[in-house]
N, C-alpha and C positions, 0 to 999 in steps of 0.2 A: 440619425438613427440613435436609436439609446445603446448607450455603452454599457451598461447594467449588466450584472451578471445574472443569469436564467437564476428564479426561484431556486430555492431546494424543494422536492415535493415532500408531503408526510406521508408517501406511502414509500416502502423502502423496497430497493432493489437488490439485495439481500438478503437475508434472515438465517441465520442459528438457531438453533431451538437444541438444545441441551445436549451439545455436541460431547463425543468423547473419541478421542484418534491415541495408538498407540505406538507405539514400538517395541514387537515382542512383550513382555511381559513388563515396562516400566509405560504407565500413564502419562501422556505426556502437555493432554488438556482433559480436564473435568469438567462436564456439564456447562460446558460453556456458548452463555447465547445472546448474540446480538444481534445488529440488524444499522443498515447503512441506507441513508435514505437518498432517494433518486437527485445527482446533483453537490450532492456537500461531501467532502474532505472529513472523514470519520477516522482516528487514530487508536491503535493498537500501545499502548507502553509496558514497558514491562524490563526490568534487567535479565543479562542473559540466560539463556535457562527457563524465560520463566514458560515457552513453549508460545512464543508467540508466531515464527514462521510454522509451526504445526497447522497455526489456524488458518494460514494460505496454502499451505500445502493439502489440508482437507478440503477448503471450497475449492480450489483447481483441478483435485480429482487424482494428485500424487500422491496421496494416502487417501486408503478408506476410514472413513470413521467403526467405529465398533459403536455406537449409538446414535441418538439426534437424527437432525433434520438439516440438509441445508437446499434452501429455497431459491434462485436466482429469476427475477423480474417474471415472479409467484410461479414458477415451475420446478419442480424436487429433482435438483442435480446430486444429491448423493450419492456417490460414488458413483456416478457417471466416468466414462472416458472422459481423458481431459482435451482429445482432440473432439471431442464432442461442440466441451463446455467452451472452447475456445470460437468457436463454430456459432455460437450462442451469444457470444458479445462480450468474455471477458479474456481479459491476457494477465499476465501475473510476469512480473520485474522480480525475478528471487533475487535472493542475497547473491552475492558475492559477483553481478550484472552476468557473464556466464554467456558474452556473445559468439556468435562466429570466427572464431579467431584467423581460417582461414579466408576467412573471403571477405572482400570488400566492404565499407561501410554503408555503400549505394545497395550491394547485394543484402548485408545483413536488411536493410530496412524493407529490401522485396520479401526477402521472407519473412515479415513480419505482415507482411501483406497479403499473405500466400492464400487468404478463405477469400478474396474479395477477388474479382470481376469487371469491375469496374476502373480500367486502367487510366483515363481521365480524374478521375478521384482522386488513388490511386498516386497519378502525377504532381496532384493539385497537394497533397497533407507529407509526401513528400518537402515541395518548396517550404511549407509551411515549417516542418520538424529546422528546416535549414536557418528557418529564420527564429525560431527559437535556441538554436543552437547551431551559429553561424561555424564554428571551429569544424563540424563534421560536413557542412560543405568542403570548407578548404581539404577533408583528407579524404573525401567522397571515395577514388578510388584506393587508397591507402588500402592494408591490410587491419581489421579490428584489432585484430593480436598484438598490433606496433602502438596500439593508441595508450593514453595513459590512465590511469585510475577513473581520472573523472571524466574524461571523455568518454568512456566503456561505460562510464554511468550511463553519461549524456545519452550514449547509444540507446542501449538497453529502456532506454522509455522510450525512444522517438520510434525503435522495434513497435515496441509495447501499444504505440498513437497506430500505427500503419495500419493493425487490425480496426481500426475502426471503434473501439470498443467500446458497452453502455457503461462498461465497472474496470478497473483497475489495481490489481492489487499492487503494492507497489514496496518489498521489504528490504528495511537496512538501507535505504539512497546513500546514508553518510555515509555508509561501512567505508575505514581507512581513507575518507578525506580528510584534507585541510579545511580549515573552518572558513575562509573565502570560498572555497569548490560547493562545502555546505552550503550555504547562505545563496550561492547563487542556485543551485541546480532546487532548491526549495522555493526559490522565488516562479522558476518558468513552471513548477509545480503547480501553486498557486494558479501562475496562469491560466495554464495548460486547463484549469476545473472554472475561471471563474470565462474565461472567452470562448471555452468550445462546451462548455458544461456537465465535463467527462468529471463521472461519480470516481470517487475515492479513496479506499483503504489501503491507509499506511499503516505499518511496524516500523518499532523504531525507538532507537537505546534513547537517542537525544532529546530529550524531555523537552526542552527549551525550544528547537526547534518543531516540533510536531504539535506543540501547546499553540506557538503562534502561526502554525498553516492553518488547523485542521479547525471544525465546525463543531465534532464530537469526540468524547475520548471516554476511552475503558483502560483499566487498570490492571493488567494482568499480571499475579501472582501465584508462581507454583501451581500454575495450568488454569485457574479460577481467576474469573474477573469479581474482581473485589469492590469495585469504586466504577461508576458511569456517572459521564455528566456534560454538559456541555463542557466547550476549552475556558471557553470566556469563567464561569465557575472554577473549574478545577485548578486553571492557574492561580485563584485565591485562597484553597486549602492547603492550612499550614500545612497539612501531611506531605504533600504536592510538591510544596515548597522546599519540606528538609529534606525528604528523600531522594526528589527525582532531580529539582531544577538547585539545591544546595543551599537553601538558603534559611542556616538552622537560626529561630529565635532562641533567647533566653526565654528560661524556663519549661522550653517544650520538654520533655522525658522521650528519652530514646527509644522510643518505642511504637512500631509502627502502630498507633490504637483503632483506624480502620481495617484494622485486618481482623477485629471481631465486630466487626457491621457489613459483611460478607452480605452480599448483594443478588448471587446468584438462587435458582431456584433446582 
């Protein structure tokens, strides 16, 4: 049997068109348009406060956009109830993990599967996530609030997988973690995508890890998409090297030149 990853489809599983969201009078994202193709890992890069988390919250229905539309699997889910969006096959791993601290690891996983009725499939997926993260199996009966930060991140990702989603929104998985744990979690994220064909939209400040793990990338500055390309191409762009990868070259001016080449509509 072939071990090649499922091919990436040309059809988008997620599409944002000219989306604008705000917190009161403050616009957090401005005219954001992006898409994620089925089977790929897409990433949104940007500094703290650029609007990355707001994009994910708008997609999953936590924040209603003031303008624009969000399509998931060809259906308009703009401002739909988050519970409906989850049932449609979209899982959101929030920034800061947010596990259920007083529930056991095992019960947290079952909470992730609350939309499912296939008990055999749920049991199989629990075994699968324990294979990805063996420490969770060792701590299965322990309260999730007693896990380390890295273990809670593993649990949050696993809980999202338990819904058997078509798309996972993954918000800052490296936040507060050591370089070693960050590397381990990103390797598992790539495995999940390659082995299960799960589509992933990742937002991350660690540009090096994100670009190496992802297929396609968007750069967000002050709530706007200012650059997009394949991650292979983004890694080679001088501005990305200087401002996101810390690889300043001789003669490069201290100005983000590509901010003058805005690509949104």
